[in-house]
MMTF fields as JSON, N, C-alpha, C and O atoms, coordinates in Angstrom:
{
  "mmtfVersion": "1.0.0",
  "mmtfProducer": "UNKNOWN",
  "numBonds": 267,
  "numAtoms": 268,
  "numGroups": 67,
  "numChains": 1,
  "numModels": 1,
  "chainsPerModel": [1],
  "groupsPerChain": [67],
  "chainIdList": ["A"],
  "bondAtomList": [4, 2, 8, 6, 12, 10, 16, 14, 20, 18, 24, 22, 28, 26, 32, 30, 36, 34, 40, 38, 44, 42, 48, 46, 52, 50, 56, 54, 60, 58, 64, 62, 68, 66, 72, 70, 76, 74, 80, 78, 84, 82, 88, 86, 92, 90, 96, 94, 100, 98, 104, 102, 108, 106, 112, 110, 116, 114, 120, 118, 124, 122, 128, 126, 132, 130, 136, 134, 140, 138, 144, 142, 148, 146, 152, 150, 156, 154, 160, 158, 164, 162, 168, 166, 172, 170, 176, 174, 180, 178, 184, 182, 188, 186, 192, 190, 196, 194, 200, 198, 204, 202, 208, 206, 212, 210, 216, 214, 220, 218, 224, 222, 228, 226, 232, 230, 236, 234, 240, 238, 244, 242, 248, 246, 252, 250, 256, 254, 260, 258, 264, 262],
  "bondOrderList": [1, 1, 1, 1, 1, 1, 1, 1, 1, 1, 1, 1, 1, 1, 1, 1, 1, 1, 1, 1, 1, 1, 1, 1, 1, 1, 1, 1, 1, 1, 1, 1, 1, 1, 1, 1, 1, 1, 1, 1, 1, 1, 1, 1, 1, 1, 1, 1, 1, 1, 1, 1, 1, 1, 1, 1, 1, 1, 1, 1, 1, 1, 1, 1, 1, 1],
  "groupList": [{"groupName": "UNK", "atomNameList": ["N", "CA", "C", "O"], "elementList": ["N", "C", "C", "O"], "formalChargeList": [0, 0, 0, 0], "bondAtomList": [1, 0, 2, 1, 3, 2], "bondOrderList": [1, 1, 2], "singleLetterCode": "X", "chemCompType": "L-PEPTIDE LINKING"}],
  "groupTypeList": [0, 0, 0, 0, 0, 0, 0, 0, 0, 0, 0, 0, 0, 0, 0, 0, 0, 0, 0, 0, 0, 0, 0, 0, 0, 0, 0, 0, 0, 0, 0, 0, 0, 0, 0, 0, 0, 0, 0, 0, 0, 0, 0, 0, 0, 0, 0, 0, 0, 0, 0, 0, 0, 0, 0, 0, 0, 0, 0, 0, 0, 0, 0, 0, 0, 0, 0],
  "groupIdList": [1, 2, 3, 4, 5, 6, 7, 8, 9, 10, 11, 12, 13, 14, 15, 16, 17, 18, 19, 20, 21, 22, 23, 24, 25, 26, 27, 28, 29, 30, 31, 32, 33, 34, 35, 36, 37, 38, 39, 40, 41, 42, 43, 44, 45, 46, 47, 48, 49, 50, 51, 52, 53, 54, 55, 56, 57, 58, 59, 60, 61, 62, 63, 64, 65, 66, 67],
  "secStructList": [7, 7, 2, 2, 2, 2, 2, 2, 2, 2, 2, 2, 2, 2, 6, 6, 6, 7, 2, 2, 2, 2, 2, 2, 2, 6, 6, 7, 7, 1, 1, 2, 2, 2, 2, 2, 2, 2, 2, 2, 2, 2, 2, 6, 7, 2, 2, 2, 2, 2, 2, 2, 2, 2, 2, 2, 2, 2, 2, 2, 2, 2, 2, 6, 7, 7, 7],
  "xCoordList": [10.987, 9.553, 8.998, 9.582, 7.88, 7.307, 6.652, 6.342, 6.455, 5.8, 4.363, 3.865, 3.699, 2.316, 2.252, 1.355, 3.207, 3.238, 3.575, 3.006, 4.5, 4.87, 3.68, 3.442, 2.93, 1.743, 0.741, 0.205, 0.491, -0.426, 0.061, -0.717, 1.342, 1.887, 1.799, 1.471, 2.085, 1.976, 0.524, 0.251, -0.398, -1.816, -2.29, -3.159, -1.729, -2.049, -1.666, -2.426, -0.503, -0.071, -0.922, -1.253, -1.274, -2.059, -3.517, -4.185, -4.003, -5.392, -5.5, -6.331, -4.662, -4.708, -4.646, -5.393, -3.747, -3.501, -4.739, -4.998, -5.495, -6.685, -6.357, -6.275, -6.169, -5.75, -6.832, -6.52, -8.093, -9.186, -9.223, -9.285, -9.186, -9.22, -7.988, -8.081, -6.84, -5.61, -5.696, -5.354, -6.148, -6.273, -7.297, -7.066, -8.418, -9.466, -8.96, -9.275, -8.191, -7.676, -6.678, -6.444, -6.093, -5.182, -5.923, -5.323, -7.233, -8.029, -7.999, -8.545, -7.377, -7.27, -8.402, -8.539, -9.197, -10.265, -11.584, -11.688, -12.598, -13.863, -14.831, -15.736, -14.66, -15.569, -14.795, -13.661, -15.423, -14.751, -14.429, -13.418, -15.265, -14.98, -13.703, -12.892, -13.529, -12.304, -11.109, -10.037, -11.304, -10.233, -9.853, -8.679, -10.844, -10.576, -9.687, -8.712, -10.019, -9.215, -7.814, -6.827, -7.731, -6.426, -5.573, -4.377, -6.183, -5.437, -4.853, -3.704, -5.644, -5.177, -4.015, -3.015, -4.159, -3.113, -1.826, -0.732, -1.958, -0.78, -0.03, 1.199, -0.771, -0.117, 0.701, 1.56, 0.452, 1.196, 2.557, 3.398, 2.771, 4.048, 5.146, 4.997, 6.247, 7.342, 7.884, 8.192, 8.001, 8.545, 7.63, 8.113, 6.329, 5.387, 5.522, 5.563, 5.59, 5.757, 7.036, 7.036, 8.121, 9.406, 9.337, 9.856, 8.698, 8.578, 7.734, 8.09, 6.627, 5.764, 6.516, 6.417, 7.254, 8.054, 9.085, 9.269, 9.749, 10.763, 10.132, 10.647, 9.032, 8.378, 7.833, 7.883, 7.318, 6.809, 7.941, 7.775, 9.078, 10.248, 10.727, 11.072, 10.747, 11.15, 10.221, 10.683, 8.941, 7.973, 8.192, 8.116, 8.464, 8.689, 9.882, 9.815, 10.947, 12.152, 11.879, 12.293, 11.181, 10.884, 10.043, 10.241, 9.112, 8.203, 8.709, 8.154, 9.753, 10.29, 9.472, 9.621, 8.611, 7.785, 8.64, 9.324, 8.597, 9.357, 8.375, 7.421, 8.633, 7.726, 8.26, 7.628],
  "yCoordList": [-8.279, -8.102, -8.541, -8.249, -9.236, -9.722, -8.576, -7.521, -8.808, -7.806, -7.563, -6.441, -8.604, -8.456, -7.552, -6.716, -7.723, -6.866, -5.427, -4.477, -5.285, -3.946, -3.267, -2.078, -4.023, -3.475, -2.989, -1.887, -3.811, -3.408, -2.128, -1.193, -2.08, -0.913, 0.349, 1.421, 0.232, 1.389, 1.856, 3.056, 0.906, 1.265, 1.864, 2.736, 1.403, 1.957, 3.443, 4.274, 3.757, 5.151, 5.963, 7.115, 5.379, 6.08, 6.288, 7.198, 5.443, 5.513, 6.179, 5.793, 7.173, 7.954, 7.089, 7.305, 6.112, 5.253, 4.444, 4.23, 4.001, 3.187, 1.75, 1.417, 0.9, -0.485, -1.297, -2.131, -1.066, -1.8, -1.507, -2.43, -0.235, 0.143, -0.364, -0.778, -0.329, -0.811, -2.306, -2.75, -3.074, -4.524, -4.831, -5.694, -4.134, -4.347, -3.977, -4.656, -2.919, -2.437, -3.408, -3.348, -4.294, -5.276, -6.273, -6.931, -6.377, -7.314, -8.731, -9.634, -8.941, -10.287, -10.626, -11.777, -9.65, -9.849, -9.438, -8.372, -10.29, -10.076, -9.175, -8.606, -9.036, -8.155, -7.328, -7.65, -6.267, -5.307, -5.915, -5.556, -6.825, -7.42, -8.247, -8.187, -9.011, -9.797, -8.866, -9.094, -7.827, -6.856, -6.144, -5.862, -5.858, -5.195, -6.069, -5.586, -7.345, -8.274, -8.424, -8.431, -8.543, -8.706, -7.458, -7.554, -6.289, -5.043, -4.91, -4.504, -5.252, -5.2, -6.165, -5.82, -7.373, -8.391, -7.968, -8.144, -7.414, -7.022, -5.86, -5.801, -4.941, -3.802, -4.211, -3.451, -5.375, -5.852, -6.436, -6.654, -6.687, -7.263, -6.199, -5.095, -6.564, -5.618, -5.114, -3.93, -5.989, -5.568, -4.555, -3.663, -4.68, -3.713, -2.389, -1.328, -2.446, -1.232, -0.499, 0.723, -1.241, -0.629, 0.027, 1.126, -0.645, -0.095, 1.172, 2.155, 1.163, 2.341, 3.498, 4.639, 3.212, 4.235, 4.826, 6.042, 3.968, 4.415, 5.29, 6.367, 4.838, 5.609, 6.934, 7.946, 6.937, 8.166, 9.156, 10.347, 8.683, 9.548, 10.093, 11.269, 9.236, 9.689, 10.791, 11.781, 10.626, 11.651, 12.945, 14.037, 12.808, 13.995, 14.778, 16.002, 14.105, 14.749, 15.364, 16.491, 14.622, 15.112, 16.395, 17.301, 16.449, 17.597, 18.702, 19.801, 18.432, 19.429, 19.643, 20.664, 18.693, 18.777, 18.414, 17.391, 19.242, 18.978, 18.554, 19.266, 17.376, 16.857, 17.131, 16.764],
  "zCoordList": [-1.77, -1.755, -3.116, -4.16, -3.086, -4.338, -5.118, -4.564, -6.388, -7.229, -6.772, -6.86, -6.287, -5.81, -4.586, -4.469, -3.675, -2.487, -2.871, -2.334, -3.799, -4.262, -4.928, -4.717, -5.733, -6.381, -5.332, -5.446, -4.314, -3.244, -2.577, -2.385, -2.222, -1.524, -2.383, -1.874, -3.667, -4.559, -4.675, -4.695, -4.751, -4.806, -3.483, -3.469, -2.392, -1.077, -1.032, -0.535, -1.545, -1.591, -2.56, -2.279, -3.683, -4.7, -4.279, -4.77, -3.372, -2.912, -1.541, -0.719, -1.306, -0.066, 1.191, 2.145, 1.177, 2.33, 2.726, 3.91, 1.728, 1.966, 1.582, 0.4, 2.593, 2.364, 1.66, 0.81, 1.997, 1.357, -0.134, -0.947, -0.499, -1.905, -2.651, -3.806, -1.988, -2.621, -2.908, -4.004, -1.938, -2.123, -3.211, -4.058, -3.191, -4.194, -5.591, -6.567, -5.682, -6.973, -7.606, -8.813, -6.813, -7.398, -8.28, -9.13, -8.069, -8.851, -8.333, -8.966, -7.204, -6.645, -5.677, -5.262, -5.323, -4.353, -4.976, -5.582, -4.827, -5.522, -4.781, -5.392, -3.489, -2.753, -1.742, -1.388, -1.289, -0.396, 0.969, 1.572, 1.467, 2.777, 2.744, 3.668, 1.686, 1.534, 1.34, 1.9, 0.55, 0.313, 1.611, 1.848, 2.443, 3.729, 4.607, 5.182, 4.711, 5.517, 4.935, 5.671, 3.625, 2.971, 3.143, 3.422, 2.978, 3.144, 4.536, 4.705, 5.52, 6.906, 7.12, 7.749, 6.59, 6.738, 6.028, 6.564, 4.826, 4.051, 4.699, 4.647, 5.307, 5.963, 7.187, 7.635, 7.721, 8.894, 8.526, 9.398, 7.247, 6.809, 6.87, 6.347, 7.52, 7.699, 6.367, 6.233, 5.392, 4.102, 3.415, 2.718, 3.601, 3.037, 3.78, 3.157, 5.1, 5.904, 5.532, 5.385, 5.38, 5.017, 3.638, 3.444, 2.686, 1.337, 1.347, 0.697, 2.072, 2.156, 2.808, 2.356, 3.851, 4.523, 3.563, 3.513, 2.81, 1.846, 0.759, 0.457, 0.176, -0.889, -0.361, -1.062, 0.859, 1.458, 1.65, 1.385, 2.102, 2.285, 0.937, 0.825, -0.08, -1.41, -1.916, -2.482, -1.718, -2.133, -1.367, -1.93, -0.073, 0.759, 0.221, 0.106, -0.101, -0.625, -1.999, -2.272, -2.863, -4.212, -4.185, -4.994, -3.246, -3.193, -2.287, -2.287, -1.515, -0.615, 0.642, 1.314, 0.967, 2.166, 3.377, 3.377, 4.39, 5.61, 6.694, 7.008, 7.258, 8.289, 9.668, 10.659]
}
C-alpha cells in the first residue's frame, strides 16, 4: 500500500470514519466535492479496506473493546 493511501486511511480513522474529511485533510483536494468523490473512490480499494480493518482490530485489542 502506498504512503498516500495509508495517510488517507489513517485520517479516515482519525476523522470518525468520514471519507470526505479524510481526503480533504490530505491536502490533495481543493474543494469538498472533489474530496467527497475521492474519498468514496479510495474506500473501494481492497488494500485500503484491509488496512482499515487491521487498524480497527488493533485499536479494539488495545482498548479491550469486545465487539
